[in-house]
C-alpha positions in Angstrom: -50.2 17.7 -113.7 -47.2 15.4 -114.5 -45.8 14.1 -111.2 -42.4 12.4 -111.0 -41.3 9.9 -108.4 -37.6 9.4 -108.6 -35.4 6.7 -107.0 -33.8 8.1 -103.8 -30.0 8.4 -104.2 -29.0 9.7 -100.8 -26.7 7.1 -99.3 -28.5 4.1 -97.8 -32.0 5.7 -98.3 -34.4 2.9 -99.2 -37.8 4.7 -98.9 -40.0 5.8 -101.7 -42.3 8.8 -101.6 -45.4 7.1 -103.2 -46.4 3.5 -102.8 -48.4 1.9 -105.7 -51.8 2.6 -104.1 -50.9 6.2 -103.8 -50.0 6.3 -107.5 -53.4 4.8 -108.1 -55.1 7.8 -106.3 -53.1 10.3 -108.4 -53.9 8.6 -111.7 -57.6 8.3 -110.9 -57.6 12.1 -110.1 -56.5 12.6 -113.7 -52.7 13.1 -113.3 -49.8 11.5 -115.1 -47.4 9.7 -112.9 -43.8 9.0 -113.9 -41.9 6.5 -111.7 -38.2 5.9 -112.2 -37.4 2.2 -112.6 -36.5 0.6 -109.3 -37.7 3.5 -107.2 -39.8 1.3 -104.9 -37.6 -1.8 -104.7 -35.9 -0.8 -101.5 -39.2 -0.5 -99.8 -40.5 -3.8 -101.1 -42.5 -2.5 -104.2 -41.8 -3.9 -107.7 -42.0 -1.9 -110.9 -44.9 -4.0 -112.2 -47.0 -2.9 -109.1 -46.6 0.7 -110.2 -47.5 -0.1 -113.8 -50.6 -2.0 -112.7 -51.7 1.2 -110.9 -51.3 3.4 -113.9 -47.7 4.7 -113.6 -45.4 5.1 -116.6 -41.9 3.7 -115.8 -38.9 5.9 -116.7 -35.4 4.6 -117.4 -33.3 7.5 -116.0 -33.5 10.2 -113.4 -32.7 12.8 -116.0 -35.7 11.9 -118.1 -37.9 11.8 -115.1 -36.9 15.2 -113.7 -37.0 16.8 -117.1 -40.5 15.4 -117.9 -42.1 16.3 -114.5 -43.9 19.4 -113.3 -43.7 18.2 -109.7 -41.1 16.0 -108.1 -42.6 13.9 -105.3 -39.8 12.4 -103.2 -38.6 11.5 -99.7 -35.3 13.2 -98.9 -33.9 16.5 -99.9 -32.2 16.7 -103.3 -28.4 16.1 -103.2 -25.7 17.7 -105.4 -26.1 15.3 -108.2 -29.8 16.4 -108.6 -29.3 20.2 -108.5 -28.6 20.2 -112.2 -32.2 19.1 -112.8 -33.6 22.2 -111.1 -35.4 24.8 -113.3 -37.7 27.7 -112.9 -41.3 26.7 -111.8 -40.4 23.1 -110.9 -42.2 22.0 -107.8 -40.2 19.8 -105.4 -42.3 18.3 -102.6 -40.2 16.4 -100.0 -38.3 16.7 -96.7 -36.1 19.7 -97.4 -34.6 20.6 -94.0 -32.9 23.6 -95.7 -32.3 25.6 -92.5 -29.3 23.2 -92.1 -28.3 23.2 -95.7 -27.2 26.6 -97.2 -26.0 25.0 -100.5 -29.3 23.4 -101.3 -31.2 26.6 -100.2 -29.1 28.6 -102.7 -29.6 26.1 -105.5 -33.4 26.2 -105.0 -33.5 30.0 -104.9 -31.1 30.5 -107.8 -33.1 28.2 -110.1 -36.5 29.6 -108.8 -37.7 26.2 -107.7 -40.9 26.0 -105.6 -39.7 24.0 -102.6 -42.5 22.6 -100.5 -41.2 21.0 -97.3 -43.0 18.1 -95.6 -41.5 19.2 -92.3 -43.1 22.7 -92.2 -46.7 21.7 -93.3 -48.4 22.7 -90.1 -51.9 21.9 -88.8 -52.9 23.5 -85.4 -49.3 23.7 -84.3 -48.6 20.1 -85.3 -46.5 18.8 -88.2 -48.5 15.9 -89.7 -46.0 15.0 -92.5 -43.1 14.9 -90.0 -45.0 13.0 -87.4 -44.8 9.4 -88.7 -41.0 9.7 -89.4 -40.4 11.4 -86.1 -42.1 8.6 -84.3 -40.1 6.0 -86.2 -36.9 8.0 -85.4 -37.6 8.0 -81.7 -38.3 4.3 -81.6 -35.3 3.4 -83.8 -33.1 5.9 -81.8 -33.5 3.8 -78.7 -33.0 0.5 -80.6 -29.8 1.8 -82.3 -28.5 3.3 -79.1 -29.1 -0.1 -77.3 -27.1 -1.8 -80.0 -24.2 0.7 -79.6 -24.1 0.1 -75.9 -22.6 -3.3 -76.6 -18.9 -3.6 -75.9 -18.3 -4.7 -79.4 -19.4 -1.3 -80.6 -17.4 0.6 -78.0 -20.2 1.0 -75.5 -20.3 0.1 -71.8 -21.4 -3.5 -72.4 -24.8 -3.0 -70.9 -28.4 -3.9 -71.8 -31.1 -1.3 -71.3 -33.5 -3.2 -69.0 -31.0 -4.7 -66.6 -31.3 -8.0 -64.9 -32.2 -9.3 -61.5 -29.7 -7.8 -59.2 -28.5 -5.5 -62.0 -30.0 -2.0 -62.3 -31.4 -0.9 -65.7 -29.6 1.7 -67.9 -30.4 5.4 -67.5 -31.9 6.8 -70.7 -32.2 10.6 -71.0 -34.5 12.0 -73.7 -34.3 15.7 -74.4 -37.4 16.9 -76.2 -40.9 15.7 -75.6 -42.3 16.1 -79.1 -43.3 13.2 -81.4 -39.7 11.8 -81.7 -39.1 12.2 -78.0 -42.3 10.5 -77.1 -41.5 7.6 -79.4 -38.1 7.3 -77.7 -39.7 7.5 -74.2 -42.4 5.0 -74.9 -39.8 2.5 -76.3 -37.3 3.0 -73.5 -39.9 2.8 -70.7 -41.4 -0.3 -72.4 -38.1 -2.0 -72.5 -37.7 -1.4 -68.8 -35.0 1.3 -68.7 -34.8 4.1 -66.1 -36.0 7.1 -68.2 -35.7 10.8 -67.7 -37.6 13.2 -70.0 -36.4 16.8 -70.3 -38.5 19.4 -72.1 -39.1 23.2 -72.1 -42.1 24.0 -70.0 -44.2 21.5 -68.1 -47.3 20.9 -70.2 -46.0 18.0 -72.2 -44.1 16.6 -69.2 -47.4 16.6 -67.2 -49.0 14.6 -70.0 -46.2 12.1 -70.0 -46.3 11.8 -66.2 -50.0 11.0 -66.4 -49.2 8.2 -68.9 -46.2 6.7 -67.3 -46.4 7.7 -63.6 -43.4 6.8 -61.5 -41.8 4.9 -64.4 -40.8 8.2 -65.8 -38.7 11.0 -64.3 -39.2 14.5 -65.7 -37.1 17.7 -65.7 -37.6 21.1 -67.2 -35.0 22.0 -69.7 -32.2 24.2 -68.5 -28.4 23.8 -68.6 -28.1 22.7 -64.9 -30.8 20.0 -65.2 -29.3 18.7 -68.5 -25.8 18.6 -67.0 -26.8 16.7 -63.9 -28.9 14.2 -65.8 -26.1 13.4 -68.3 -23.6 12.5 -65.5 -25.5 9.2 -65.0 -26.9 8.8 -68.5 -26.0 5.6 -70.4 -27.9 6.6 -73.5 -28.8 10.2 -74.5 -31.5 10.8 -77.1 -31.5 14.3 -78.6 -35.0 15.1 -80.0 -35.2 18.9 -80.1 -37.2 20.5 -82.9 -37.9 24.1 -83.8 -40.4 24.2 -86.7 -38.4 24.6 -89.9 -35.4 26.1 -88.1 -31.9 24.9 -87.2 -32.0 22.9 -84.0 -30.5 24.7 -81.0 -27.4 23.2 -79.3 -28.8 22.4 -75.9 -26.0 19.9 -75.0 -22.6 21.5 -74.9 -19.2 19.8 -75.4 -18.5 20.2 -71.7 -21.7 18.4 -70.8 -20.6 15.5 -73.1 -17.2 15.4 -71.5 -19.0 14.9 -68.1 -20.7 11.7 -69.4 -19.2 8.3 -68.4 -16.9 6.6 -71.0 -18.8 4.2 -73.3 -22.1 6.1 -73.0 -24.0 6.6 -76.2 -25.6 9.7 -77.8 -28.2 9.5 -80.6 -29.1 12.8 -82.1 -32.5 12.4 -83.9 -32.5 16.1 -84.8 -29.3 15.9 -86.8 -31.1 16.5 -90.1 -31.9 19.9 -88.7 -28.3 20.6 -87.7 -28.4 18.5 -84.4 -28.9 19.6 -80.8 -25.6 18.1 -79.5 -22.5 20.3 -79.8 -20.2 17.4 -80.4 -22.3 16.1 -83.4 -20.1 17.6 -86.1 -20.7 15.3 -89.0 -23.3 13.0 -90.5 -22.9 9.2 -90.3 -24.5 6.4 -92.3 -26.4 3.2 -91.6 -23.4 1.1 -92.6 -21.0 3.3 -90.5 -23.3 4.8 -88.0 -21.1 6.1 -85.1 -17.9 7.7 -84.1 -16.2 8.2 -80.7 -15.5 11.6 -79.2 -14.4 12.3 -75.6 -14.9 8.6 -75.0 -18.6 8.8 -75.9 -20.2 7.0 -78.9 -22.0 9.4 -81.2 -24.8 8.3 -83.6 -25.7 10.9 -86.3 -27.6 9.2 -89.1 -29.9 11.9 -90.7 -32.3 9.4 -92.3 -33.0 6.9 -89.5 -36.3 5.7 -90.9 -34.6 4.9 -94.2 -33.5 1.5 -92.9 -37.1 0.4 -92.0 -38.2 1.5 -95.5 -41.4 -0.5 -96.1 -43.0 0.6 -92.8 -41.7 4.2 -93.3 -42.8 4.5 -97.0 -46.3 3.3 -96.3 -46.7 5.6 -93.3 -45.2 8.6 -95.2 -47.3 8.0 -98.3 -50.5 7.8 -96.3 -49.9 11.3 -94.9 -48.4 13.2 -97.9 -50.9 12.1 -100.6 -53.6 14.5 -99.4 -51.3 17.5 -99.9 -49.8 16.2 -103.1 -53.3 15.9 -104.6 -54.1 19.5 -103.5 -51.0 20.9 -105.4 -51.6 18.6 -108.4 -55.3 19.4 -108.6 -55.1 23.2 -108.1 -51.5 24.3 -108.8 -49.3 25.4 -106.0 -50.6 29.0 -105.8 -54.3 28.2 -105.6 -53.6 25.3 -103.3 -51.6 27.6 -100.9 -54.4 30.2 -101.0 -57.0 27.7 -100.0 -54.8 25.7 -97.5 -53.0 27.5 -94.7 -51.2 24.2 -93.7 -49.8 23.8 -97.2 -48.9 27.5 -97.5 -46.6 27.0 -94.4 -44.9 24.2 -96.3 -43.6 26.5 -99.0 -40.0 27.3 -98.2 -38.8 28.7 -101.5 -40.6 30.3 -104.5 -39.9 32.6 -107.4 -36.3 33.0 -106.4 -36.9 33.8 -102.7 -36.8 32.2 -99.3 -40.4 32.2 -98.1 -40.1 30.5 -94.7 -38.9 32.9 -92.0 -36.9 30.5 -89.9 -34.9 29.5 -93.0 -34.1 33.1 -93.9 -33.0 33.8 -90.3 -30.7 30.7 -90.3 -28.6 32.3 -93.1 -29.2 36.0 -92.4 -30.9 36.2 -95.8 -33.9 38.1 -97.1 -37.3 36.7 -96.2 -40.2 37.3 -98.6 -43.7 36.0 -97.4 -45.2 33.6 -99.9 -48.4 35.7 -99.9 -46.6 38.2 -102.1 -46.7 35.6 -104.9 -50.2 34.3 -104.4 -52.4 37.3 -105.4 
């Protein structure tokens, strides 16, 4: 198969889908790998490293997309790339289409096979989302800490406090991979941390790890509202597999927070779980103020720690990329249930139920195209 690795063009996205050693694995498996010139530079990988590992360097995105059977990238295609879509093209990346109707329509109309990292599922877990979620949780606390500085509109506090000065209160909603990354970071810094999650199983696990250093609450409107009244930093880390994130924090709850508090919504790439998150922000202009509260809504948080993120992502995705390349997407899906769950669009249809439900659109199980 001919596999194309384009340069990411989403604003301030520096990651690359495949590092040179990953390209080496694909080439040794008998595949042709096209890499757009400069694709790896933002993550610390030079063109010559790809060439040394068997890649063919391509001058333009147009040539790369047109010459590839599968596009292997990081973030969802943006408008400038929709024109490259064609019937039968495989696009393997983070799609997050439940929060992007325009992209969904483009993939369906052009009959693209869209395989989403974030819905490849193994025993209830999301292995291709896990490394970026963990980075998102860690970075969410770090970015939130920075925004608490008075120079950024925050309260003028540091998370861990000082002798005679109490630490900040960090509230984390969601105890999945991103939430756990945020909790571990905030507890490690020395903040007062409250974890909120549906059900108690994950909360019990966290309590066993952190003991009295962590407060836990089950997720309901009353508990969230009460916790936010004293929160200096709120981390939203709510995820529903492949679906739009539910709005668990209302505008009224945000209004009850103290002025200068900070909200970081890690789930913004799936639509966000905070009602007052009504726009995307960027790494260079990461926040805005609403109701006196600082809001951070960057949808590609790991993009700024691009080398670490690219290596971690490439390590996880290569197995599935090889399955598709070696067998073709239909045979690979027939033989791999995790990969089959990653297929969000195929043959002009939405093949992931939560995506179809997000838009009230027709859902066609991917099995109909595999036999």
